[in-house]
N, C-alpha and C positions, 0 to 999 in steps of 0.2 A: 563605180565612181559616181555615175549619174543618180543612182538610187540614194547613195549616201549624201550627195549634195542636195537632192530634193528633200530628204528627211531633215537635214540640218536647216534648210530654209524654212520648212514648216515649223520646226521646233522654235527657231528664232522669232518667227512671226507670231507665235502664240505665247511668247514670254510674258507680255504684260498681264494676260489673263491667268497664266499659270502661276505667276508670282503674286497673286492677289492676297494670299495668306502666308503667314510666317513659315509654316512647314513646307509649303511649296517653294517659297523663296530659298530656303536652305538647300533643298534638293537641287534646285536649278543652279545655284551658285557652286555647289559641289561638282556638278557635271561640267559647267563652264570652266571652273578652275582646273579640273583635271585635264580637259582638252587643251587648255592654255599651257599647262605644264608639259604635255606631250609635244606641243609645237615647239616650245623652247628647247627641249632636250632631244628633239628629232626622233621621238619614239613613234614611228610610223606604222609599225605592225599592229594588226588588229588585236593581238593578245593584250596590249597595253590599255585598250579601251574596255576590256571586260570588267574592270574595276567599277565602272560607272553603270553597269547594267542593272544592278539592284535599285540604284537611285533613279534611273530612267524609268524602270517599271513602276516604281512608286509614284513618280511624277505623272506618268501616263494614267494610272488608275485614279488619281485625284481629280482628273478631268471628267469623270463620269463615263468613261468608256466601258461599254458592255462587252465582256469576253464572248467570242464566237468560236466554239470548240472545233468545228470542222475545218474552217480555214486555218485556225491555229495549228491543228495537227498536220495539215498538208504542208504548211510552211516549215514546221519543225522537221518533218521528214525530209523535205528538200534540203534544208540547212544541214541536217545531220549527214545526208549523203555527200554533199559537197565537202563537209568538214572531214569525213572519214577519208575520202579520196585525196583531199589536200594534205592531210597528215601522212598518208601513205606515200605520196610523192615526195614530201619533204624528207621523210625517213630514208627513201631511196637515194636522194641526193646526198644526205648527210652520211649515209653509209659509204658511198663512193668517195666522199671527201676524206673521211678518216681512214679509208682503205689506202688512199694515196699517202697519208702520213705514215701508215704502217709499212708501206713499200719502202719509203725512204729510211725508216728506222731499221728495217731488215738489212738494208745496204750499209748500215753503220753510220748513217748521217746523224749528227747530233741535232737536238731540237733547236739550238741556237742558229743553225744554218737553214732553217725551214721558214719560209714565209707562206702561210696558208690562208691569209685573209683574216678578217676581223674575228671570226669564231675560233679558228684554229690558234691564231696568235694569242687570243685572250686566254686560252687554256695553257698553251705551251710556254708562253712568255710572261704574261701578266699574273696568272694564278700561281706560276712557279718561277719567280724572278731569278732563282739560282740557275735556271737553264736558259735565261734570256740572253740575246746578243748584247754586247756592251762595247763602248768605245774605249779609247786608250785611257780615259780618265775614270773608267768604271761605270759610266752612266748607261742606263738601259737604252738600247736603240729601238725605236718604234718603226717597223717596216711601213713604208708609204709616207712617213712624216719626217723622221730624222735620218732615214737611210736612202733618200731619193737619189743621191749621187753615188751611193755605195750600197747597192742592193745585196740581200743575202744570196748565198750561192744557189739555193733551190727555191722555186716558187711553185705553188699549186694554183692553177688558173682554170677559168672556164673556156678559154680560147688560147691557141698558140700565140706566142709573142715573138717579135723580131729579136734577133741576137740571143735566142735561148735554144738550147738543144732539147730535144724530146727524150726524156728518160723512159716514160711509159704513159699509156692512156687508160682510163678506167671509164667505161660507159655506164650509164644509168638509164632506166626506163621509167617514164611517167605515164599515168593514165589521163591526167588532166594537164594539158599543156605539152610543150615540146620536150622530147627526150634530148639527152646531150651527152657530153663527155667531159670528164675531169682530166686536165693535162698536167702531168708532172714534168717540170722543166728544170734544166740546169743552165746556169749562165755560161754563155759561149766562151768567155775569156778564161774560165777555170778549166784545168785539165779534166778530162772525162773521169768520172768516178768508176772504180772497179765494178764490173757487172752491168754497167749502164749500156744502153744501146748505142750511145755515141753517135747519134745522127748529126749530120753536118747541117749548117745553115741552109744549104741547098735543098737537102731533104726536107727540112723544116718548111721552107717556102713552098715546096711541092705539096706538102700536106695541107698547108694553109690555102693553097689555091684550089 
């Protein structure tokens, strides 16, 4: 974060000189416009900034910067290593997340009863609206927005939640950062599903403690 902030400060400080020619001005406004769009749409992941990388490289080269092969290769190697480990950790988490979905499906739970967060709901409900939960008028229910007072029966979470029974847990291991567990939970007011562990709220609180 500090490196990114410092880089942005240096970039903004050099804008008047960088924008001295029409070509440089065009590249600069493309970069600023894209970051503004990212801020408006809340696109905070680094992958959304990759679009501006070619323009940023072109703008940097117009400033007369001389490439230095050795430091460049060192930083590329470090960046590549961090990227590989980060992708591996993300895939481990994603695998555990979808394994939780598979567990519920194997128990006969319909997709319309599963709240798995933004990524899972985007595929189960938004990409396949025929399987999305609906209200009495037939409108699609959005978990976390329109179902705040009436949650779906099952939720996939990063932590145990009060008033939810633990169906099962799925651990995942990370090389970079903290490992964790995916929790598959069933609402305590619903009757236990066949084959579930049926842990009570007391057991749930014990696990949480």
